[in-house]
KELUM-769253 format. One record per atom (N, C-alpha, C): residue in one letter; x, y, z. Coordinates in steps of 0.2 Angstrom, whole numbers, plus 2048, in hexadecimal, padded with zeros to 3 digits. Example, Ala and Ser with C-alpha at 12.3 -4.5 7.8 and 13.67 -1.06 7.14 Angstrom:
A8427E4827/A83E7EA827/A8427F0827/S8407F5823/S8447FB824/S840800827/
END
This chain:
X50CEDA8A6/X508EDF8A9/X507EDE8B0/X508EE38B4/X508EE28BC/X500EE28BE/X4FEEDD8C2/X4F7EDD8C4/X4F5EE38C8/X4FAEE68CC/X4F9EEC8D0/X4F6EF28CC/X4F6EF28C6/X4F3EF78C2/X4ECEF78C1/X4E9EF18C3/X4E2EF08C3/X4DFEF38CA/X4DAEF88C9/X4D7EFB8CF/X4D2EF68D2/X4CFEF88D8/X4CAEF48DB/X4C4EF38D6/X4C2EF88D2/X4BCEF78CE/X4BEEF28C8/X4C4EF38C6/X4C6EEE8C1/X4C6EE78C3/X4C8EE68C9/X4C8EDF8CC/X4C1EDD8CC/X4BCEE18CE/X4B5EDF8CE/X4B2EDD8C7/X4B4EE18C2/X4B2EE08BB/X4B5ED98B9/X4BCED88BA/X4BFED18B9/X4BBECC8BC/X4B9ECD8C2/X4B6EC78C6/X4AFEC68C3/X4ABECB8C1/X4A5ECA8BE/X4A6EC68B8/X4AAEC88B3/X4ABEC58AD/X4AEEBE8AE/X4B1EBC8B3/X4B3EB58B4/X4ADEB18B5/X4A7EB48B7/X4A1EB08B7/X49DEAF8B0/X49FEB48AC/X49CEB38A5/X49CEBA8A1/X49CEBA89B/X49CEC0897/X496EC5899/X497ECB899/X492ED089A/X494ED7897/X48FEDB896/X491EE2894/X491EE789B/X494EEC89A/X495EF18A0/X48FEF28A4/X489EF48A0/X483EF68A4/X481EF08A8/X481EEA8A6/X480EE48A9/X484EE38B0/X48BEE48AF/X48FEE48B4/X48DEE98BA/X48BEEF8B7/X489EF48BC/X483EF28C0/X47EEF08BD/X478EED8C0/X479EE88C5/X47EEE38C3/X47FEDD8C7/X483EDF8CD/X488EE48CD/X48CEE68D2/X487EEA8D7/X482EEE8D5/X47EEF18D9/X479EEC8DD/X477EE78D9/X472EE28DC/X476EDE8E1/X47CEDD8E0/X480ED98E5/X483EDE8EB/X481EE48EB/X483EE98F0/X48BEEA8F0/X48EEE98EA/X495EEA8EA/X497EF18EB/X492EF58EA/X494EFD8EA/X495EFE8F2/X494EFA8F6/X497EFB8FD/X49EEF98FE/X4A1EF68F9/X4A8EF38F9/X4ACEF78F4/X4AAEF98EF/X4AEEFC8E9/X4A9F028E7/X4ADF088E6/X4A9F0E8E3/X4A7F0C8DC/X4A1F0D8DB/X49EF0B8D4/X49AF118D1/X49CF138CC/X498F188C8/X498F168C1/X493F178BD/X493F148B6/X499F168B2/X49AF1D8B2/X4A0F1F8AF/X4A7F1C8B0/X4A8F1B8B7/X4AEF188B9/X4AEF108B7/X4A8F0D8B7/X4A8F068B5/X4AAF058AD/X4A7F0A8A9/X4A8F098A2/X4B0F0B8A1/X4B3F0F8A5/X4BAF118A4/X4BEF0B8A6/X4BCF088AC/X4C0F028AE/X4C0EFC8A9/X4BAEFB8A5/X4B9EF68A0/X4BEEF889A/X4BEEFE899/X4C2F01893/X4CAF00895/X4CCF0189B/X4D3F0089D/X4D4EF989C/X4D0EF489F/X4D1EED89F/X4D2EEB898/X4CEEEE893/X4CEEEC88C/X4D5EEE889/X4D7EF488B/X4DEEF6888/X4E3EF288A/X4E2EEF891/X4E8EEB894/X4E7EE3891/X4E2EE288D/X4E0EDC88A/X4DFED7890/X4DBED9895/X4D9ED589B/X4D2ED3899/X4CEED7895/X4C8ED5893/X4C7ED588B/X4C3ED2888/X4C2ED2881/X4BBED387F/X4BAED787A/X4B3ED8877/X4B1ED1874/X4ABECF876/X4A8EC9873/X4A2ECA86F/X4A0ED086E/X499ED186A/X496ED886C/X492EDA868/X48EEE086A/X486EDE868/X482EE186C/X47BEE086A/X478EE786B/X472EE8867/X46FEEE867/X467EEC868/X465EEE86E/X45EEEC870/X45AEF286F/X455EF286B/X450EF786A/X454EFE868/X452F0386B/X456F09869/X45BF0B86E/X45EF06872/X463F07876/X46AF08872/X46FF0B875/X475F0B872/X478F04872/X47DF0386D/X480EFD86C/X483EFB873/X483EF4875/X486EF287B/X48BEED879/X492EEE87B/X497EE987A/X497EE4880/X498EDE87E/X498ED9883/X4A0ED7884/X4A2ED688A/X4A9ED588B/X4AAECE88F/X4B0ECB88E/X4B1EC5892/X4B8EC6894/X4BAEC2899/X4C1EC289C/X4C6EBE898/X4CCEC0897/X4D1EBC893/X4D5EB8898/X4D9EB3896/X4DDEAF89A/X4E2EB489E/X4E4EB989B/X4E9EBE89F/X4E5EC28A4/X4DEEC38A3/X4DAEC68A8/X4D9EC28AE/X4D8EBB8AD/X4D7EB78B2/X4DDEB68B7/X4E3EB68B3/X4E9EB68B7/X4EAEBD8BC/X4E8EC28B8/X4E9EC98BC/X4E4EC98C2/X4DEEC68C1/X4D9EC68C6/X4DBEC28CC/X4DEEBC8CB/X4E0EB78D0/X4E6EBA8D4/X4EBEBD8D0/X4F1EC08D3/X4EFEC68D7/X4EBECA8D4/X4E9ED08D8/X4E5ECF8DE/X4E0ECA8DE/X4DDEC88E4/X4E2EC58E9/X4E6EC18E7/X4EBEBE8EC/X4EFEC48EF/X4F1EC98EB/X4F5ECE8EE/X4F0ED28F3/X4EAED48F1/X4E6ED78F6/X4E4ED48FC/X4E3ECD8FC/X4E2EC9902/X4E8EC8906/X4EEEC8903/X4F4EC6907/X4F7ECC90A/X4F7ED2907/X4FBED8909/X4F6EDD90C/X4F7EDF913/X4F4EE4915/X4F6EEB912/X4F2EEF910/X4F4EF690D/X4F2EFB912/X4F7EFF914/X4F5F05919/X4F1F0A915/X4EAF0A917/X4E6F0F914/X4E6F15919/X4E4F1A917/X4E4F2091B/X4DDF2391C/X4D8F2091F/X4D1F22920/X4D1F29923/X4CDF2E920/X4CCF34923/X4CAF3492A/X4C5F2F92B/X4C2F2F932/X4C8F2F937/X4CDF2B936/X4D2F2A93B/X4D6F3193C/X4D6F35937/X4D9F3C937/X4D4F4093C/X4CEF4093A/X4C9F4393E/X4C9F42945/X4CAF3B947/X4CAF3994E/X4D1F3C951/X4D6F3C94E/X4DDF3E950/X4DCF46952/X4D8F4A94E/X4D8F5194F/X4D2F54952/X4CDF4F954/X4C7F52956/X4C7F5695D/X4CDF56960/X4CEF5A966/X4CEF61964/X4CEF6395E/X4CEF6A95B/X4C7F6D95B/X4C2F6895D/X4BBF6A95D/X4B9F6B964/X4B4F6E966/X4B1F6E96C/X4AEF6796E/X4AFF65974/X4ADF5E976/X4A5F5C973/X4A1F61975/X49AF60973/X499F5F96C/X49DF63968/X49CF62960/X49FF5C95E/X4A4F5A960/X4A7F5395E/X4A3F4E960/X4A0F4E966/X49BF49969/X495F48964/X492F4E963/X48CF4E95F/X48EF4B958/X493F4D955/X495F4B94E/X496F4394E/X499F40953/X49BF39954/X494F35955/X490F38959/X489F3595A/X485F35953/X486F3A94F/X482F3A949/X485F35944/X48CF34945/X48FF2F941/X48DF28943/X48DF2794A/X48AF2094C/X483F1F949/X47FF24949/X478F23946/X478F2093F/X47DF2493B/X47DF22934/X480F1B933/X485F19937/X488F13937/X483F0D939/X47FF0F93E/X47BF0A940/X475F0893B/X473F0E937/X46FF0C932/X472F0892C/X478F0992B/X47CF06926/X47DEFE928/X47EEFD92E/X47FEF7931/X478EF3930/X473EF6932/X46CEF3931/X46BEF192A/X46DEF5925/X46CEF491E/X470EEE91C/X476EEE91E/X47BEE891D/X478EE291F/X475EE2925/X472EDC929/X46DEDA924/X469EDE922/X463EDD91D/X466ED9917/X46BEDB914/X46EED890E/X470ED1910/X473ED0916/X475EC9918/X46FEC5919/X46AEC791B/X464EC391C/X461EC1916/X461EC6911/X45FEC590A/X463EBF907/X469EC0908/X46EEBA905/X46CEB4908/X46BEB490F/X46AEAD912/X463EAB910/X45EEAF90F/X458EAD90D/X458EAA906/X45CEAC902/X45DEAA8FB/X462EA48FA/X465EA2900/X46AE9D901/X470E9E8FD/X472EA58FD/X478EA68F9/X47EEA58FE/X483EA18FC/X488E9F901/X48CEA5904/X48DEA590A/X490EAA90E/X497EAC90A/X49AEA8907/X4A1EA9904/X4A0EAF8FF/X49AEB08FC/X499EB58F7/X498EBC8FB/X497EBC901/X495EC2905/X49AEC490A/X4A0EC1909/X4A6EC290E/X4A7ECA90E/X4A7ECD909/X4A9ED4909/X4A3ED890D/X49DED790C/X498EDA90F/X498ED8917/X499ED2918/X49AED091F/X49FED3923/X4A5ED491F/X4ABED7922/X4A9EDF924/X4A6EE291F/X4A4EE991F/X49FEEA925/X49BEE5926/X496EE592C/X499EE5932/X49EEE0933/X4A2EE0939/X4A6EE693A/X4AAEE8935/X4AEEEE936/X4AAEF4939/X4A4EF5936/X4A0EFB938/X49DEFA93F/X49BEF4941/X499EF2947/X49FEF394C/X4A5EF294B/X4AAEF394F/X4ABEFA950/X4ABEFE94B/X4ABF0694B/X4A6F09950/X4A0F0694F/X49AF09953/X49CF0795B/X49EF0195C/X49FEFF962/X4A5F03966/X4AAF04962/X4B0F08964/X4AEF0F966/X4AAF12961/X4A8F19962/X4A3F1A968/X49FF15969/X49AF1696E/X49EF16975/X4A2F11976/X4A6F1197C/X4AAF1797D/X4ADF19978/X4B2F1F978/X4AEF2597A/X4A8F26977/X4A3F2C979/X4A1F2B980/X4A0F25983/X49EF2498A/X4A3F2798E/X4A9F2598C/X4AFF27990/X4B0F2F991/X4AEF3298B/X4AFF3998B/X4A9F3C98F/X4A3F3A98E/X49DF3C992/X49EF3B999/X4A1F3699B/X4A1F359A3/X4A7F399A6/X4ABF3C9A1/X4B1F409A4/X4B7F3B9A5/X4B6F359A4/X4BCF309A5/X4C1F339A0/X4BFF3599A/X4C4F37995/X4C3F3F994/X4C7F43998/X4C6F4A998/X4C8F4D991/X4C4F5298F/X4C5F56989/X4CAF5B98A/X4CFF5D986/X4D3F62987/X4D0F69988/X4D1F6C98E/X4CEF7298F/X4CFF7898B/X4D5F78988/X4D6F7E984/X4D1F7F97F/X4CEF7A97C/X4C9F7A977/X4C3F7C97A/X4C0F7997F/X4BAF7A982/X4B9F81984/X4BFF84987/X4BEF8B98A/X4BDF90984/X4BFF8F97E/X4BEF94979/X4B7F93976/X4B4F8E977/X4ADF8D973/X4A7F8E977/
END
């Protein structure tokens, strides 16, 4: 089986199960508690689906079910030796190989000259505000981790996200200053029509 067929959420599931057996709902709660939803797109439905796929691929195995009170039955899963191999192979591949992703925002920046300067500037200022809020929130998580003496190694993804967002805000801020000051003139054919 090629490790490339395991998607990011599948990698998160395998990583959780390498810590010990658990059921999908527990995985979901733990991923949210660890703020992993900032790193991987997590919805309960997609998580159950990911576990199902890993089970079909024999990367995880059912190790028991429990029924607490009137809750539906919960199946507990564990990682198989094949699952461990796929996890380490996939992580090695992800860390080693830069993948060209195509963020929509880059497209927006490339084409923003189709808007009036005032509109583009207002939109980017609003974006900076949202990003700044998110940066503050991430800094809060990092503080929480430090207070609980959680090793930084477990927070590398959050730390990286924090730095990337900060870099984006810093770039946008100086770019907008250049537009505002007239150092970077906006194409007139747009401004004239709006």
